[in-house]
Biopython code that builds the backbone (N, CA, C, O; Angstrom):
import numpy as np
from Bio.PDB.StructureBuilder import StructureBuilder

atoms = [
    (1, "MET", "N", (27.305, -59.485, -43.526)),
    (1, "MET", "CA", (28.227, -58.741, -42.688)),
    (1, "MET", "C", (29.539, -58.538, -43.442)),
    (1, "MET", "O", (30.094, -59.485, -44.001)),
    (2, "ALA", "N", (30.020, -57.332, -43.454)),
    (2, "ALA", "CA", (31.229, -57.005, -44.208)),
    (2, "ALA", "C", (32.474, -57.562, -43.519)),
    (2, "ALA", "O", (32.552, -57.619, -42.292)),
    (3, "THR", "N", (33.420, -57.962, -44.320)),
    (3, "THR", "CA", (34.693, -58.443, -43.806)),
    (3, "THR", "C", (35.526, -57.257, -43.358)),
    (3, "THR", "O", (35.586, -56.234, -44.040)),
    (4, "LYS", "N", (36.168, -57.401, -42.208)),
    (4, "LYS", "CA", (37.022, -56.329, -41.705)),
    (4, "LYS", "C", (38.297, -56.238, -42.534)),
    (4, "LYS", "O", (38.765, -57.219, -43.112)),
    (5, "SER", "N", (38.829, -55.044, -42.569)),
    (5, "SER", "CA", (40.149, -54.852, -43.166)),
    (5, "SER", "C", (41.199, -55.213, -42.117)),
    (5, "SER", "O", (40.883, -55.346, -40.934)),
    (6, "VAL", "N", (42.434, -55.367, -42.552)),
    (6, "VAL", "CA", (43.527, -55.637, -41.619)),
    (6, "VAL", "C", (43.621, -54.503, -40.601)),
    (6, "VAL", "O", (43.804, -54.749, -39.409)),
    (7, "LYS", "N", (43.496, -53.261, -41.070)),
    (7, "LYS", "CA", (43.576, -52.116, -40.159)),
    (7, "LYS", "C", (42.469, -52.174, -39.106)),
    (7, "LYS", "O", (42.724, -51.922, -37.929)),
    (8, "GLU", "N", (41.248, -52.500, -39.517)),
    (8, "GLU", "CA", (40.144, -52.582, -38.563)),
    (8, "GLU", "C", (40.380, -53.688, -37.532)),
    (8, "GLU", "O", (40.101, -53.510, -36.346)),
    (9, "LEU", "N", (40.891, -54.821, -37.989)),
    (9, "LEU", "CA", (41.186, -55.908, -37.058)),
    (9, "LEU", "C", (42.287, -55.483, -36.078)),
    (9, "LEU", "O", (42.199, -55.770, -34.884)),
    (10, "LEU", "N", (43.306, -54.809, -36.574)),
    (10, "LEU", "CA", (44.383, -54.346, -35.696)),
    (10, "LEU", "C", (43.873, -53.337, -34.669)),
    (10, "LEU", "O", (44.351, -53.318, -33.535)),
    (11, "ASP", "N", (42.910, -52.502, -35.051)),
    (11, "ASP", "CA", (42.298, -51.579, -34.096)),
    (11, "ASP", "C", (41.621, -52.364, -32.971)),
    (11, "ASP", "O", (41.692, -51.967, -31.808)),
    (12, "ASP", "N", (40.966, -53.477, -33.314)),
    (12, "ASP", "CA", (40.339, -54.329, -32.309)),
    (12, "ASP", "C", (41.382, -55.003, -31.426)),
    (12, "ASP", "O", (41.203, -55.098, -30.212)),
    (13, "VAL", "N", (42.466, -55.468, -32.029)),
    (13, "VAL", "CA", (43.541, -56.120, -31.269)),
    (13, "VAL", "C", (44.148, -55.144, -30.272)),
    (13, "VAL", "O", (44.484, -55.521, -29.150)),
    (14, "ARG", "N", (44.285, -53.904, -30.679)),
    (14, "ARG", "CA", (44.849, -52.881, -29.786)),
    (14, "ARG", "C", (44.028, -52.775, -28.500)),
    (14, "ARG", "O", (44.576, -52.476, -27.439)),
    (15, "LEU", "N", (42.732, -53.016, -28.587)),
    (15, "LEU", "CA", (41.874, -52.961, -27.403)),
    (15, "LEU", "C", (42.182, -54.086, -26.413)),
    (15, "LEU", "O", (41.903, -53.954, -25.221)),
    (16, "LEU", "N", (42.754, -55.187, -26.897)),
    (16, "LEU", "CA", (43.136, -56.285, -26.003)),
    (16, "LEU", "C", (44.350, -55.915, -25.152)),
    (16, "LEU", "O", (44.526, -56.428, -24.047)),
    (17, "GLY", "N", (45.176, -55.028, -25.675)),
    (17, "GLY", "CA", (46.348, -54.589, -24.924)),
    (17, "GLY", "C", (47.541, -54.352, -25.831)),
    (17, "GLY", "O", (47.610, -54.850, -26.954)),
    (18, "ASP", "N", (48.474, -53.577, -25.306)),
    (18, "ASP", "CA", (49.675, -53.232, -26.077)),
    (18, "ASP", "C", (50.515, -54.458, -26.399)),
    (18, "ASP", "O", (51.079, -54.552, -27.489)),
    (19, "GLU", "N", (50.607, -55.403, -25.462)),
    (19, "GLU", "CA", (51.434, -56.600, -25.685)),
    (19, "GLU", "C", (50.896, -57.416, -26.854)),
    (19, "GLU", "O", (51.666, -57.827, -27.721)),
    (20, "GLN", "N", (49.578, -57.658, -26.893)),
    (20, "GLN", "CA", (49.001, -58.429, -27.994)),
    (20, "GLN", "C", (49.173, -57.696, -29.318)),
    (20, "GLN", "O", (49.529, -58.305, -30.327)),
    (21, "PHE", "N", (48.921, -56.394, -29.317)),
    (21, "PHE", "CA", (49.069, -55.621, -30.546)),
    (21, "PHE", "C", (50.510, -55.694, -31.051)),
    (21, "PHE", "O", (50.746, -55.932, -32.235)),
    (22, "SER", "N", (51.463, -55.489, -30.157)),
    (22, "SER", "CA", (52.873, -55.537, -30.528)),
    (22, "SER", "C", (53.269, -56.915, -31.049)),
    (22, "SER", "O", (54.024, -57.020, -32.016)),
    (23, "LEU", "N", (52.763, -57.973, -30.412)),
    (23, "LEU", "CA", (53.067, -59.335, -30.869)),
    (23, "LEU", "C", (52.515, -59.584, -32.268)),
    (23, "LEU", "O", (53.212, -60.130, -33.123)),
    (24, "VAL", "N", (51.270, -59.187, -32.505)),
    (24, "VAL", "CA", (50.669, -59.384, -33.829)),
    (24, "VAL", "C", (51.465, -58.630, -34.882)),
    (24, "VAL", "O", (51.741, -59.170, -35.953)),
    (25, "GLU", "N", (51.836, -57.395, -34.594)),
    (25, "GLU", "CA", (52.614, -56.611, -35.549)),
    (25, "GLU", "C", (53.994, -57.233, -35.790)),
    (25, "GLU", "O", (54.482, -57.234, -36.920)),
    (26, "SER", "N", (54.618, -57.758, -34.745)),
    (26, "SER", "CA", (55.921, -58.414, -34.897)),
    (26, "SER", "C", (55.812, -59.677, -35.743)),
    (26, "SER", "O", (56.688, -59.961, -36.560)),
    (27, "VAL", "N", (54.738, -60.430, -35.547)),
    (27, "VAL", "CA", (54.515, -61.632, -36.364)),
    (27, "VAL", "C", (54.320, -61.237, -37.818)),
    (27, "VAL", "O", (54.915, -61.845, -38.708)),
    (28, "ARG", "N", (53.494, -60.229, -38.075)),
    (28, "ARG", "CA", (53.261, -59.770, -39.446)),
    (28, "ARG", "C", (54.575, -59.360, -40.107)),
    (28, "ARG", "O", (54.834, -59.726, -41.253)),
    (29, "LYS", "N", (55.396, -58.610, -39.395)),
    (29, "LYS", "CA", (56.677, -58.152, -39.940)),
    (29, "LYS", "C", (57.577, -59.340, -40.264)),
    (29, "LYS", "O", (58.193, -59.377, -41.330)),
    (30, "LEU", "N", (57.659, -60.302, -39.362)),
    (30, "LEU", "CA", (58.508, -61.466, -39.583)),
    (30, "LEU", "C", (58.009, -62.297, -40.768)),
    (30, "LEU", "O", (58.812, -62.790, -41.560)),
    (31, "VAL", "N", (56.701, -62.451, -40.892)),
    (31, "VAL", "CA", (56.144, -63.199, -42.028)),
    (31, "VAL", "C", (56.516, -62.501, -43.332)),
    (31, "VAL", "O", (56.944, -63.158, -44.281)),
    (32, "ARG", "N", (56.359, -61.183, -43.392)),
    (32, "ARG", "CA", (56.687, -60.433, -44.621)),
    (32, "ARG", "C", (58.174, -60.510, -44.951)),
    (32, "ARG", "O", (58.545, -60.565, -46.123)),
    (33, "GLU", "N", (59.027, -60.513, -43.932)),
    (33, "GLU", "CA", (60.474, -60.614, -44.163)),
    (33, "GLU", "C", (60.869, -62.016, -44.628)),
    (33, "GLU", "O", (61.773, -62.170, -45.449)),
    (34, "THR", "N", (60.198, -63.024, -44.108)),
    (34, "THR", "CA", (60.547, -64.418, -44.392)),
    (34, "THR", "C", (59.957, -64.897, -45.718)),
    (34, "THR", "O", (60.606, -65.634, -46.460)),
    (35, "ILE", "N", (58.736, -64.480, -46.011)),
    (35, "ILE", "CA", (58.025, -64.878, -47.232)),
    (35, "ILE", "C", (57.630, -63.590, -47.955)),
    (35, "ILE", "O", (56.511, -63.109, -47.771)),
    (36, "PRO", "N", (58.515, -63.023, -48.769)),
    (36, "PRO", "CA", (58.255, -61.707, -49.379)),
    (36, "PRO", "C", (56.991, -61.629, -50.235)),
    (36, "PRO", "O", (56.414, -60.550, -50.366)),
    (37, "SER", "N", (56.552, -62.726, -50.813)),
    (37, "SER", "CA", (55.378, -62.696, -51.693)),
    (37, "SER", "C", (54.065, -62.912, -50.935)),
    (37, "SER", "O", (53.059, -63.273, -51.545)),
    (38, "VAL", "N", (54.058, -62.699, -49.634)),
    (38, "VAL", "CA", (52.893, -63.002, -48.808)),
    (38, "VAL", "C", (51.770, -61.978, -48.997)),
    (38, "VAL", "O", (52.012, -60.794, -49.230)),
    (39, "THR", "N", (50.549, -62.472, -48.888)),
    (39, "THR", "CA", (49.367, -61.610, -48.845)),
    (39, "THR", "C", (48.651, -61.854, -47.523)),
    (39, "THR", "O", (48.827, -62.894, -46.889)),
    (40, "GLU", "N", (47.842, -60.881, -47.118)),
    (40, "GLU", "CA", (47.101, -60.970, -45.861)),
    (40, "GLU", "C", (45.606, -60.866, -46.140)),
    (40, "GLU", "O", (45.163, -60.145, -47.034)),
    (41, "GLU", "N", (44.845, -61.614, -45.339)),
    (41, "GLU", "CA", (43.388, -61.572, -45.441)),
    (41, "GLU", "C", (42.815, -61.759, -44.040)),
    (41, "GLU", "O", (43.275, -62.615, -43.284)),
    (42, "VAL", "N", (41.815, -60.959, -43.700)),
    (42, "VAL", "CA", (41.142, -61.116, -42.415)),
    (42, "VAL", "C", (40.071, -62.184, -42.563)),
    (42, "VAL", "O", (39.190, -62.089, -43.418)),
    (43, "LYS", "N", (40.162, -63.207, -41.710)),
    (43, "LYS", "CA", (39.209, -64.312, -41.750)),
    (43, "LYS", "C", (39.258, -65.044, -40.419)),
    (43, "LYS", "O", (40.322, -65.166, -39.813)),
    (44, "TYR", "N", (38.122, -65.526, -39.967)),
    (44, "TYR", "CA", (38.031, -66.306, -38.732)),
    (44, "TYR", "C", (38.515, -65.531, -37.506)),
    (44, "TYR", "O", (38.930, -66.135, -36.517)),
    (45, "GLY", "N", (38.464, -64.218, -37.562)),
    (45, "GLY", "CA", (38.874, -63.410, -36.426)),
    (45, "GLY", "C", (40.363, -63.157, -36.319)),
    (45, "GLY", "O", (40.843, -62.692, -35.285)),
    (46, "GLY", "N", (41.100, -63.461, -37.380)),
    (46, "GLY", "CA", (42.547, -63.241, -37.374)),
    (46, "GLY", "C", (43.019, -62.819, -38.748)),
    (46, "GLY", "O", (42.220, -62.541, -39.642)),
    (47, "ILE", "N", (44.320, -62.775, -38.899)),
    (47, "ILE", "CA", (44.927, -62.428, -40.186)),
    (47, "ILE", "C", (45.546, -63.702, -40.750)),
    (47, "ILE", "O", (46.423, -64.305, -40.132)),
    (48, "LEU", "N", (45.080, -64.104, -41.931)),
    (48, "LEU", "CA", (45.619, -65.283, -42.609)),
    (48, "LEU", "C", (46.652, -64.837, -43.636)),
    (48, "LEU", "O", (46.480, -63.828, -44.318)),
    (49, "PHE", "N", (47.720, -65.608, -43.728)),
    (49, "PHE", "CA", (48.801, -65.324, -44.662)),
    (49, "PHE", "C", (48.813, -66.371, -45.763)),
    (49, "PHE", "O", (48.609, -67.559, -45.509)),
    (50, "ALA", "N", (49.053, -65.920, -46.986)),
    (50, "ALA", "CA", (49.103, -66.829, -48.130)),
    (50, "ALA", "C", (50.233, -66.423, -49.058)),
    (50, "ALA", "O", (50.614, -65.256, -49.143)),
    (51, "SER", "N", (50.755, -67.426, -49.750)),
    (51, "SER", "CA", (51.708, -67.218, -50.828)),
    (51, "SER", "C", (51.400, -68.322, -51.845)),
    (51, "SER", "O", (52.092, -69.338, -51.916)),
    (52, "GLY", "N", (50.350, -68.096, -52.621)),
    (52, "GLY", "CA", (49.835, -69.139, -53.500)),
    (52, "GLY", "C", (48.805, -69.990, -52.791)),
    (52, "GLY", "O", (47.753, -70.298, -53.353)),
    (53, "VAL", "N", (49.101, -70.375, -51.555)),
    (53, "VAL", "CA", (48.176, -71.113, -50.687)),
    (53, "VAL", "C", (48.239, -70.481, -49.295)),
    (53, "VAL", "O", (49.254, -69.899, -48.913)),
    (54, "GLN", "N", (47.145, -70.602, -48.544)),
    (54, "GLN", "CA", (47.176, -70.149, -47.153)),
    (54, "GLN", "C", (48.054, -71.099, -46.355)),
    (54, "GLN", "O", (47.934, -72.318, -46.470)),
    (55, "PHE", "N", (48.939, -70.527, -45.543)),
    (55, "PHE", "CA", (49.850, -71.394, -44.789)),
    (55, "PHE", "C", (49.884, -71.106, -43.297)),
    (55, "PHE", "O", (50.330, -71.954, -42.524)),
    (56, "CYS", "N", (49.426, -69.935, -42.870)),
    (56, "CYS", "CA", (49.346, -69.686, -41.434)),
    (56, "CYS", "C", (48.487, -68.468, -41.165)),
    (56, "CYS", "O", (48.095, -67.742, -42.078)),
    (57, "GLY", "N", (48.208, -68.264, -39.898)),
    (57, "GLY", "CA", (47.437, -67.109, -39.483)),
    (57, "GLY", "C", (47.842, -66.692, -38.087)),
    (57, "GLY", "O", (48.415, -67.478, -37.334)),
    (58, "VAL", "N", (47.542, -65.449, -37.745)),
    (58, "VAL", "CA", (47.827, -64.936, -36.414)),
    (58, "VAL", "C", (46.515, -64.466, -35.782)),
    (58, "VAL", "O", (45.724, -63.751, -36.397)),
    (59, "PHE", "N", (46.313, -64.896, -34.531)),
    (59, "PHE", "CA", (45.078, -64.636, -33.814)),
    (59, "PHE", "C", (45.420, -64.127, -32.421)),
    (59, "PHE", "O", (46.247, -64.717, -31.726)),
    (60, "ALA", "N", (44.785, -63.031, -32.012)),
    (60, "ALA", "CA", (45.062, -62.424, -30.710)),
    (60, "ALA", "C", (43.974, -62.802, -29.717)),
    (60, "ALA", "O", (42.782, -62.747, -30.021)),
    (61, "TYR", "N", (44.406, -63.184, -28.537)),
    (61, "TYR", "CA", (43.522, -63.518, -27.424)),
    (61, "TYR", "C", (43.947, -62.688, -26.217)),
    (61, "TYR", "O", (44.990, -62.034, -26.248)),
    (62, "LYS", "N", (43.150, -62.711, -25.164)),
    (62, "LYS", "CA", (43.452, -61.908, -23.985)),
    (62, "LYS", "C", (44.813, -62.226, -23.379)),
    (62, "LYS", "O", (45.543, -61.314, -22.990)),
    (63, "GLN", "N", (45.161, -63.494, -23.294)),
    (63, "GLN", "CA", (46.369, -63.908, -22.592)),
    (63, "GLN", "C", (47.546, -64.257, -23.501)),
    (63, "GLN", "O", (48.666, -64.421, -23.018)),
    (64, "HIS", "N", (47.311, -64.373, -24.805)),
    (64, "HIS", "CA", (48.389, -64.762, -25.712)),
    (64, "HIS", "C", (48.014, -64.440, -27.157)),
    (64, "HIS", "O", (46.884, -64.054, -27.455)),
    (65, "VAL", "N", (48.983, -64.609, -28.036)),
    (65, "VAL", "CA", (48.773, -64.537, -29.479)),
    (65, "VAL", "C", (49.125, -65.910, -30.025)),
    (65, "VAL", "O", (50.145, -66.490, -29.651)),
    (66, "SER", "N", (48.293, -66.423, -30.897)),
    (66, "SER", "CA", (48.508, -67.751, -31.458)),
    (66, "SER", "C", (48.850, -67.638, -32.943)),
    (66, "SER", "O", (48.170, -66.942, -33.697)),
    (67, "VAL", "N", (49.911, -68.330, -33.350)),
    (67, "VAL", "CA", (50.234, -68.442, -34.761)),
    (67, "VAL", "C", (49.835, -69.856, -35.166)),
    (67, "VAL", "O", (50.409, -70.839, -34.695)),
    (68, "GLU", "N", (48.839, -69.941, -36.049)),
    (68, "GLU", "CA", (48.234, -71.218, -36.428)),
    (68, "GLU", "C", (48.750, -71.667, -37.786)),
    (68, "GLU", "O", (48.842, -70.877, -38.725)),
    (69, "PHE", "N", (49.081, -72.942, -37.874)),
    (69, "PHE", "CA", (49.547, -73.546, -39.122)),
    (69, "PHE", "C", (48.514, -74.577, -39.562)),
    (69, "PHE", "O", (48.385, -75.629, -38.936)),
    (70, "GLY", "N", (47.776, -74.285, -40.635)),
    (70, "GLY", "CA", (46.707, -75.157, -41.107)),
    (70, "GLY", "C", (47.173, -76.550, -41.486)),
    (70, "GLY", "O", (46.428, -77.517, -41.321)),
    (71, "SER", "N", (48.376, -76.668, -41.984)),
    (71, "SER", "CA", (48.951, -77.975, -42.341)),
    (71, "SER", "C", (50.101, -78.321, -41.402)),
    (71, "SER", "O", (51.047, -79.007, -41.789)),
    (72, "GLY", "N", (50.014, -77.848, -40.188)),
    (72, "GLY", "CA", (51.091, -78.009, -39.216)),
    (72, "GLY", "C", (51.448, -79.444, -38.880)),
    (72, "GLY", "O", (52.582, -79.728, -38.495)),
    (73, "ALA", "N", (50.485, -80.359, -39.024)),
    (73, "ALA", "CA", (50.777, -81.765, -38.731)),
    (73, "ALA", "C", (51.780, -82.341, -39.728)),
    (73, "ALA", "O", (52.413, -83.359, -39.446)),
    (74, "ARG", "N", (51.930, -81.713, -40.871)),
    (74, "ARG", "CA", (52.903, -82.161, -41.885)),
    (74, "ARG", "C", (54.318, -81.649, -41.613)),
    (74, "ARG", "O", (55.271, -82.084, -42.258)),
    (75, "ILE", "N", (54.454, -80.727, -40.660)),
    (75, "ILE", "CA", (55.758, -80.150, -40.348)),
    (75, "ILE", "C", (56.523, -81.101, -39.433)),
    (75, "ILE", "O", (56.000, -81.549, -38.412)),
    (76, "LYS", "N", (57.745, -81.400, -39.800)),
    (76, "LYS", "CA", (58.612, -82.190, -38.932)),
    (76, "LYS", "C", (59.100, -81.234, -37.840)),
    (76, "LYS", "O", (59.902, -80.336, -38.100)),
    (77, "ASP", "N", (58.615, -81.436, -36.638)),
    (77, "ASP", "CA", (58.855, -80.502, -35.538)),
    (77, "ASP", "C", (60.117, -80.886, -34.765)),
    (77, "ASP", "O", (60.040, -81.485, -33.692)),
    (78, "THR", "N", (61.263, -80.538, -35.315)),
    (78, "THR", "CA", (62.539, -80.907, -34.697)),
    (78, "THR", "C", (62.847, -80.093, -33.444)),
    (78, "THR", "O", (63.646, -80.527, -32.615)),
    (79, "THR", "N", (62.229, -78.919, -33.291)),
    (79, "THR", "CA", (62.490, -78.098, -32.107)),
    (79, "THR", "C", (61.487, -78.346, -30.988)),
    (79, "THR", "O", (61.729, -77.965, -29.843)),
    (80, "GLY", "N", (60.366, -78.979, -31.309)),
    (80, "GLY", "CA", (59.392, -79.360, -30.292)),
    (80, "GLY", "C", (58.532, -78.247, -29.729)),
    (80, "GLY", "O", (58.019, -78.368, -28.617)),
    (81, "HIS", "N", (58.366, -77.170, -30.471)),
    (81, "HIS", "CA", (57.574, -76.044, -29.968)),
    (81, "HIS", "C", (56.112, -76.058, -30.413)),
    (81, "HIS", "O", (55.286, -75.365, -29.819)),
    (82, "LEU", "N", (55.779, -76.828, -31.438)),
    (82, "LEU", "CA", (54.409, -76.819, -31.936)),
    (82, "LEU", "C", (53.470, -77.475, -30.924)),
    (82, "LEU", "O", (53.800, -78.480, -30.296)),
    (83, "GLU", "N", (52.302, -76.877, -30.792)),
    (83, "GLU", "CA", (51.271, -77.412, -29.909)),
    (83, "GLU", "C", (50.098, -77.888, -30.751)),
    (83, "GLU", "O", (49.901, -77.431, -31.877)),
    (84, "GLY", "N", (49.329, -78.803, -30.197)),
    (84, "GLY", "CA", (48.142, -79.323, -30.866)),
    (84, "GLY", "C", (48.353, -80.764, -31.282)),
    (84, "GLY", "O", (49.478, -81.188, -31.551)),
    (85, "GLY", "N", (47.269, -81.511, -31.331)),
    (85, "GLY", "CA", (47.374, -82.919, -31.665)),
    (85, "GLY", "C", (46.316, -83.397, -32.625)),
    (85, "GLY", "O", (46.113, -84.602, -32.771)),
    (86, "GLY", "N", (45.629, -82.471, -33.291)),
    (86, "GLY", "CA", (44.601, -82.852, -34.250)),
    (86, "GLY", "C", (45.184, -83.400, -35.531)),
    (86, "GLY", "O", (46.400, -83.537, -35.669)),
    (87, "LYS", "N", (44.300, -83.716, -36.475)),
    (87, "LYS", "CA", (44.729, -84.302, -37.753)),
    (87, "LYS", "C", (45.566, -83.352, -38.596)),
    (87, "LYS", "O", (46.452, -83.799, -39.324)),
    (88, "GLY", "N", (45.302, -82.038, -38.512)),
    (88, "GLY", "CA", (45.973, -81.122, -39.428)),
    (88, "GLY", "C", (46.690, -79.954, -38.794)),
    (88, "GLY", "O", (47.853, -79.697, -39.105)),
    (89, "ARG", "N", (46.018, -79.245, -37.914)),
    (89, "ARG", "CA", (46.534, -77.966, -37.419)),
    (89, "ARG", "C", (47.540, -78.137, -36.288)),
    (89, "ARG", "O", (47.491, -79.090, -35.511)),
    (90, "ARG", "N", (48.462, -77.163, -36.231)),
    (90, "ARG", "CA", (49.374, -77.006, -35.101)),
    (90, "ARG", "C", (49.515, -75.505, -34.860)),
    (90, "ARG", "O", (49.209, -74.704, -35.743)),
    (91, "HIS", "N", (49.975, -75.123, -33.680)),
    (91, "HIS", "CA", (50.105, -73.699, -33.383)),
    (91, "HIS", "C", (51.248, -73.437, -32.409)),
    (91, "HIS", "O", (51.740, -74.335, -31.725)),
    (92, "LEU", "N", (51.642, -72.186, -32.377)),
    (92, "LEU", "CA", (52.589, -71.664, -31.390)),
    (92, "LEU", "C", (51.860, -70.614, -30.573)),
    (92, "LEU", "O", (51.236, -69.717, -31.140)),
    (93, "LYS", "N", (51.927, -70.707, -29.250)),
    (93, "LYS", "CA", (51.374, -69.673, -28.383)),
    (93, "LYS", "C", (52.497, -68.726, -27.993)),
    (93, "LYS", "O", (53.531, -69.137, -27.467)),
    (94, "LEU", "N", (52.266, -67.452, -28.265)),
    (94, "LEU", "CA", (53.240, -66.413, -27.939)),
    (94, "LEU", "C", (52.674, -65.551, -26.816)),
    (94, "LEU", "O", (51.588, -64.984, -26.943)),
    (95, "ARG", "N", (53.414, -65.459, -25.724)),
    (95, "ARG", "CA", (52.971, -64.649, -24.594)),
    (95, "ARG", "C", (53.824, -63.392, -24.410)),
    (95, "ARG", "O", (53.458, -62.484, -23.664)),
    (96, "SER", "N", (54.965, -63.355, -25.099)),
    (96, "SER", "CA", (55.852, -62.188, -25.016)),
    (96, "SER", "C", (56.658, -62.105, -26.306)),
    (96, "SER", "O", (56.701, -63.052, -27.091)),
    (97, "ALA", "N", (57.290, -60.964, -26.507)),
    (97, "ALA", "CA", (58.119, -60.782, -27.709)),
    (97, "ALA", "C", (59.254, -61.792, -27.738)),
    (97, "ALA", "O", (59.657, -62.231, -28.815)),
    (98, "ASP", "N", (59.776, -62.168, -26.580)),
    (98, "ASP", "CA", (60.862, -63.158, -26.517)),
    (98, "ASP", "C", (60.434, -64.510, -27.081)),
    (98, "ASP", "O", (61.268, -65.255, -27.597)),
    (99, "ASP", "N", (59.154, -64.831, -26.990)),
    (99, "ASP", "CA", (58.663, -66.118, -27.499)),
    (99, "ASP", "C", (58.819, -66.243, -29.014)),
    (99, "ASP", "O", (58.950, -67.354, -29.527)),
    (100, "ILE", "N", (58.807, -65.136, -29.727)),
    (100, "ILE", "CA", (58.952, -65.185, -31.191)),
    (100, "ILE", "C", (60.282, -65.838, -31.550)),
    (100, "ILE", "O", (60.349, -66.674, -32.451)),
    (101, "ARG", "N", (61.336, -65.449, -30.840)),
    (101, "ARG", "CA", (62.652, -66.038, -31.074)),
    (101, "ARG", "C", (62.773, -67.390, -30.365)),
    (101, "ARG", "O", (63.232, -68.365, -30.959)),
    (102, "ALA", "N", (62.366, -67.445, -29.106)),
    (102, "ALA", "CA", (62.544, -68.657, -28.311)),
    (102, "ALA", "C", (61.788, -69.852, -28.898)),
    (102, "ALA", "O", (62.240, -70.992, -28.788)),
    (103, "LYS", "N", (60.651, -69.590, -29.512)),
    (103, "LYS", "CA", (59.857, -70.674, -30.105)),
    (103, "LYS", "C", (60.117, -70.824, -31.600)),
    (103, "LYS", "O", (59.401, -71.550, -32.290)),
    (104, "ALA", "N", (61.135, -70.141, -32.093)),
    (104, "ALA", "CA", (61.653, -70.321, -33.462)),
    (104, "ALA", "C", (60.611, -70.088, -34.553)),
    (104, "ALA", "O", (60.547, -70.847, -35.520)),
    (105, "LEU", "N", (59.801, -69.052, -34.405)),
    (105, "LEU", "CA", (58.772, -68.779, -35.410)),
    (105, "LEU", "C", (59.361, -68.660, -36.812)),
    (105, "LEU", "O", (58.788, -69.196, -37.760)),
    (106, "ALA", "N", (60.489, -67.975, -36.965)),
    (106, "ALA", "CA", (61.102, -67.807, -38.292)),
    (106, "ALA", "C", (61.455, -69.153, -38.913)),
    (106, "ALA", "O", (61.408, -69.298, -40.134)),
    (107, "HIS", "N", (61.803, -70.125, -38.105)),
    (107, "HIS", "CA", (62.114, -71.483, -38.577)),
    (107, "HIS", "C", (60.866, -72.164, -39.144)),
    (107, "HIS", "O", (60.933, -72.857, -40.159)),
    (108, "TYR", "N", (59.730, -71.958, -38.478)),
    (108, "TYR", "CA", (58.501, -72.653, -38.860)),
    (108, "TYR", "C", (57.808, -72.076, -40.091)),
    (108, "TYR", "O", (57.112, -72.806, -40.796)),
    (109, "LEU", "N", (57.979, -70.795, -40.362)),
    (109, "LEU", "CA", (57.230, -70.166, -41.459)),
    (109, "LEU", "C", (57.471, -70.822, -42.818)),
    (109, "LEU", "O", (56.497, -71.186, -43.477)),
    (110, "PRO", "N", (58.722, -70.994, -43.276)),
    (110, "PRO", "CA", (58.904, -71.663, -44.575)),
    (110, "PRO", "C", (58.452, -73.129, -44.541)),
    (110, "PRO", "O", (57.983, -73.659, -45.547)),
    (111, "LEU", "N", (58.593, -73.770, -43.395)),
    (111, "LEU", "CA", (58.119, -75.160, -43.273)),
    (111, "LEU", "C", (56.598, -75.227, -43.405)),
    (111, "LEU", "O", (56.057, -76.148, -44.017)),
    (112, "ALA", "N", (55.922, -74.245, -42.825)),
    (112, "ALA", "CA", (54.462, -74.194, -42.924)),
    (112, "ALA", "C", (54.013, -73.961, -44.357)),
    (112, "ALA", "O", (53.038, -74.560, -44.810)),
    (113, "LEU", "N", (54.722, -73.092, -45.072)),
    (113, "LEU", "CA", (54.388, -72.835, -46.473)),
    (113, "LEU", "C", (54.604, -74.092, -47.297)),
    (113, "LEU", "O", (53.759, -74.455, -48.116)),
    (114, "GLU", "N", (55.729, -74.755, -47.086)),
    (114, "GLU", "CA", (56.015, -76.005, -47.809)),
    (114, "GLU", "C", (54.967, -77.077, -47.501)),
    (114, "GLU", "O", (54.525, -77.793, -48.400)),
    (115, "ALA", "N", (54.574, -77.186, -46.240)),
    (115, "ALA", "CA", (53.564, -78.174, -45.840)),
    (115, "ALA", "C", (52.218, -77.878, -46.497)),
    (115, "ALA", "O", (51.530, -78.795, -46.947)),
    (116, "ALA", "N", (51.841, -76.602, -46.551)),
    (116, "ALA", "CA", (50.578, -76.210, -47.178)),
    (116, "ALA", "C", (50.605, -76.498, -48.677)),
    (116, "ALA", "O", (49.622, -76.973, -49.245)),
    (117, "ARG", "N", (51.731, -76.209, -49.306)),
    (117, "ARG", "CA", (51.845, -76.460, -50.755)),
    (117, "ARG", "C", (51.811, -77.950, -51.057)),
    (117, "ARG", "O", (51.232, -78.361, -52.063)),
    (118, "SER", "N", (52.413, -78.756, -50.215)),
    (118, "SER", "CA", (52.444, -80.207, -50.466)),
    (118, "SER", "C", (51.086, -80.849, -50.243)),
    (118, "SER", "O", (50.818, -81.937, -50.752)),
    (119, "GLY", "N", (50.230, -80.180, -49.485)),
    (119, "GLY", "CA", (48.903, -80.722, -49.223)),
    (119, "GLY", "C", (47.824, -80.165, -50.126)),
    (119, "GLY", "O", (46.675, -80.607, -50.085)),
    (120, "ALA", "N", (48.197, -79.195, -50.943)),
    (120, "ALA", "CA", (47.192, -78.536, -51.816)),
    (120, "ALA", "C", (46.857, -79.372, -53.032)),
    (120, "ALA", "O", (46.038, -78.964, -53.855)),
]
sb = StructureBuilder()
sb.init_structure("model")
sb.init_model(0)
sb.init_chain("A")
sb.init_seg("    ")
for serial, (resi, resn, name, xyz) in enumerate(atoms, 1):
    if name == "N":
        sb.init_residue(resn, " ", resi, " ")
    sb.init_atom(name, np.array(xyz, "f"), 0.0, 1.0, " ", f" {name:<3s}", serial, name[0])
structure = sb.get_structure()
């Protein structure tokens, strides 16, 4: 089975609704602004971001958009917004555009990259 392109995945996300599509696009824009050397790859039903190492991904669901941090357990969560309690992963659930700022996504992105690099 062929891997979808980012555009094809975004076409699928658009079918979930305008809010999810807008959230995914806003996350992508913020990641590119925060980590200029980022690359994108479609995998596991979402868009994974890498800069030397994979450090996060964005996944759209019916009720929310999730930003997943593969090495999120290594992040010192001083703001208390990260969810999850497994050995490695943590995530932020975004339900509206306001959540991007309110849950401090821009704060977590460089921390996620640093955590991924330290675990590689």
